N, C-alpha and C positions, 0 to 999 in steps of 0.2 A: 504494501500500499505505503501511496504517492503524502507526502507530508508534508505539508508549505507554511514556515511561519514567520511575518512581514514584520518593522521593527521597525522605530524612528519618527515616526504623526507625531504632531502634536501643534500645541497652541504658539500661533507664528504672527508677526506683524509684517504687514507688507513692504518688500524689499528685498525680506529673508535667506536665509538658505536654510536648506535640510538633506538630509540623506538617510534617505532607507531601505531595508536591504529585505531581503526576501532567504531563510535557512531554507534548503532542499534535502528531503531526507525521502528513502526508498526506494528511485529508481536513479538510472545510471544519468546523474543532470550533462554529464558531458556534453551530447551523443541529443539532447533535447533544443531544442527554442525556447523564447522564454519573453516572457514582453507583462507590461506593470498596465493595467485598466484602473480604473478609479469611476467610480459613481456617486454624482451629487445630492444633492437632495429630492427627490422629486425627476430624477434623472435616464435616462438610460444609460448603461455599463459603456463606457467609451474604451477605447486603445488609446495608451500616452507612449508607451517607446515598448519596440518590440526587438530584440537581439539575435542573431541568426544562431542553431548549436555551435559553431566555432568561435563563435566572440565578433569575427570579424568585421559580419553585417548589422547596421542598426537603424530604424528608421522611427520617426516622431508625426504626431502627433503636428497639427500645424500650427495652433494651440499652445504651442509646447515647444519650438524646434527653437533653439539657440539657448536657450533658457535652461534646458533640461539635460539630461544626461546619461545614459545607462551604461551598463559596464557585468562582466560575472568576473569571477573570482572561480575556477574551475577545481581547483585543489582544495576549499572548501562548501564545494559545492553553494556557492551564496551567490544572489544577485542584490544589484544593489540600480539604485535612480536617485543621483544628481540631482536636486533642486537648485535653481538661485531664481531672483528676486521673484521672488514669489509676489501675487495676487490674488485676490480677495475669490476671483473664478475658479480658483484653482482646487480651491475645499473639497474637499472629496474625501470617501473612504480612498482608500488606494491598494488593488488586489498584484500580487503576483500569481501569476500562471502557467504551467509546463506545456508543451504542446502535445497533441495525440501520440507526433508518429516523429521518427525519432531524424536527423539528421535533413534537415532543412532551413532555410537560408529567412527568410522570409514570410511571414505568417500573421496576419492582421485579421480574418472572420474568429468574431468570440466564441464560434461552435469549433473552432478548429484545434480548442485548448478543452483539458479533460483533470488536472487536477488545479485547485484554486486555495491561497490561502483564504485566511480568516477574513483583513487587514485591516488596514492600519487607518487614527483617523489624521490628520488634517487640515488645518483652523488657521485660514491666515486672514486676518484683522485689517481694516484700510488704518 
């Protein structure tokens, strides 16, 4: 069984930075693409950033491009999301997810992921 645990979310002010972490276990982490999603109150879950199984390819939603950076540490089976210049509209629960299939580079569809963490709350005040 796969287990993902997010951490790092907290209340911050606009313009601040945060680094989220996601610790994975129960699956061969290094061969699966991963992604960060977020879900704001009353809204649909949306893709924030993704990273290929090998870590060479990354992709971001337009709203966070240039401000957020996704990375992974395969030795520690950990996914990261560095968030800079945070805005109130970034407020949401952030989830990490693991791809259903191995060895993929670009995975954007929410249905392509079959393992999810419980989420970590990020709140950005103005």
